[in-house]
N, C-alpha and C positions, 0 to 999 in steps of 0.2 A: 505494500498498500505506499503511496505519495505521501510524503509529508504534507500536510494542509497551511500553506501560507496564509496570512492574515492580513489584508489588506489596512491602510491606515486611515484609507480615506476613501472616497468615489471615483477618484481618479486611478487610484492605485488600482481598485477593485477594477475597473475596465481592463486598463492594462494589464492585470493577470487574465483575464479573462482570455483577452488576445493572445496573451503567451500560451494556454493550456490550450485553446480553439484547435491547433493543427493536430494535435494527440489524439481526437475523437476517432476512431476507426468504424467508419460504414458499409464495408465491402465482406461483412460478416453476416450469416444467415442468421445468426442466433442459436438460443438451445431447442429441439423440436418439440413443438408445443403439445400438452397434455400428458408429457412427461415429467419425471426428478421434480427440484424442489423450485419455489418461487417463492420470494420474500418481499411483503409490501413493506415500505418505511413511511411512515406521517409524523410531523410534529405537532405539538399546542405551546399555547403561547400564556403566561401571565404578566400582561406588559408593566400591571402596576409594581410588579417585584422585581422587574428583567429577569424574568425565568423563561427557559425553554425546556421541553421534554420530547424528547424521538424514541419512537417504538420501533422496533423490527420484530415482523411476524413470519413466521416460515410455515409454507405449507404445502401438502403434498398436492401437486396439481392434479393429477389424476381423479384426488379423492375431495381435496380441500379442507382435510384434517389438518390441525396444528400440527408440525412438528417442534418447533423451536418457538422461544419470543425472549425479545431484551428491552429493555427499556434505558435510558439516561437522561441524567439532567444534567444541565448545566446554565449559562447564562448570556443574554444578548449581549454581546460585545460589538454589534454593527448596526447602523442606523437603516430604518425601514425605506429604501429605494427602489423601485420597480424595477425589475430587470437585475437587479442584485440581491435577490432573497436568497440565496446559496449562500450566502456569507454571513448570514444568520442563521442558518440551520445546521448548514456542513458540519459541525465540530460535533455536532451533538446527534446527529445524524451516524457519523462514524461511529462514536463511541458506543451508541447500540450494534452497530454491526459488527464491532469487535468483539461484544461482549457474547454474540451468539455461538454456542458449542459445536454449531452445525454449519457446513457452507453453506451459504445463502441462495446458491443458484445466480435464476434469473431476478434483479432487483425492478420492483415495480413502485415508480414516484409518485405521489400523488401532485405532479407537476408537467413540468414542458423540459424536451430535450433540445432536438432542433426548431421545433416551432416555440422561438425565442428572437429577439430583435437582435441579439449578437450572434443567434445561433448557439449557443450554449446556455441552456438552461438547467436548471438541478442536476435535470437525470443523465446530462452528457459530464455536468461536473463530476457528478457522483461518479461515474463511470470509468472516467478520466481518473482519478483518484484512486481509485479500488482497482481495477485492472478487468471490474464485472461484467456482465452485458445489465443494462438498463434501459428500460423504456419509461417513457414520461404519459401517463393519463390523468388528462385536466379535466376541471368540470365547465370550465367555459372559454373561448378562441383564443382571449390575449387581446392582442390586436390584429387578428389576421380575421378573412374575410372566406366564407364558404357558402355554398348553397344546400338547403337542408339536403339530408339524405332521403330515398324511402324510407317508408314507414313501418318494414320489417326489419326484426332481428339480424344484424349482417349487413343489413345496408349501409355505405358509405359517400362520402364526396369528401372532394379532394378538402383540405386548410392550406389558404391561399396565401401568399406577401406578393402582390404583381400577378404574376405568372409562374413563382416559383411554390412548387408543393413543398412543405413545410411537414405536412401532419396530413390527416385526417380524421374528419367526425364520422365519429361509428356509432350506429345504433344498435344499442345492447338488449334494448327490450322492445316488441312491438310498441308503436305509439310512444315511448317516453324520449324527451330529449337526447338529442347524442351528448357521448363523451369524445373526447380530442386527445388522439394518439400521437404520440412523435417520439421517432426512434432516440435515444441518449448515447449509446456506445454499443458495439459489437454485436447489435439487433437490426435486422431491416425490419421496412414498415409492414409488409405483408405478413411476418412472423410476429412482430409487436399487435397487428390486430387480432389474429388468430387466439395468442395468447388470453388477450384483453378479453373474448366474446369468452372464451371457456371457463375463466376466472368471475367471470359477471352472469351466473346462470340465470340466477334469481331477482337481483337487483340491477339500475341502474349502472354502477361503481364497483368495477374488482372486488371481489371477497376481500383480497388483501389488503385493499386503501380499507377498507370497512371494519376489517379487523385489528390494522394498526392505529386507524382513529380513535378507534373503543380503547385500546389499551393505552397509549399516550394521553388521552384523557383524563381516562382514569390513573396513572400515573401521575398526572398534573396535582389533580383531587390533592392525590396521598401526599406529596412533595410541598403542597402550599399550606398545608391544615395550620 
């Protein structure tokens, strides 16, 4: 795992993104969907206390059973700046992943990879630092445009920055608004969408995200009592 350098200010953070972005691997297909382990990561904040909690939950992708889980508690050390959220979350996310007793396999972030104004969202940043295959599955399209995909589960449309496809709007449940899938590191977009559908069997969001969200909220409550 690469050591995480922490920037002193916004300009340094953007420069660091520029330095790390060329390390993103885009020519690997990624782990086969439906096999192995997949890990959801998510964070929760208590802004009044400057506390951030991260959770990592490992699932067996075939059964969606929990294999392992871990949390980490940290302090917010970087301000909220759109496009630079990884610097607020990354130290604690890395600590949670390092605490897992097993290999995480594919990592699913509640956020963006290439679907980021600088093409280096949390999923890409995390992938470069850990070397793990990572995808981003977000709840909104950030600043990008898309046409509504068809109404059925599995329908999708390109998420566009001008004419460049940076991800996909993917319908995970019939008639429910889509999620927004993008490549992070060492996984192709078709593969990322297949994993997302397998993980979102019953709900709009992948089960990895749902489990990690619930765990980090519980850990935040316990950390701030």
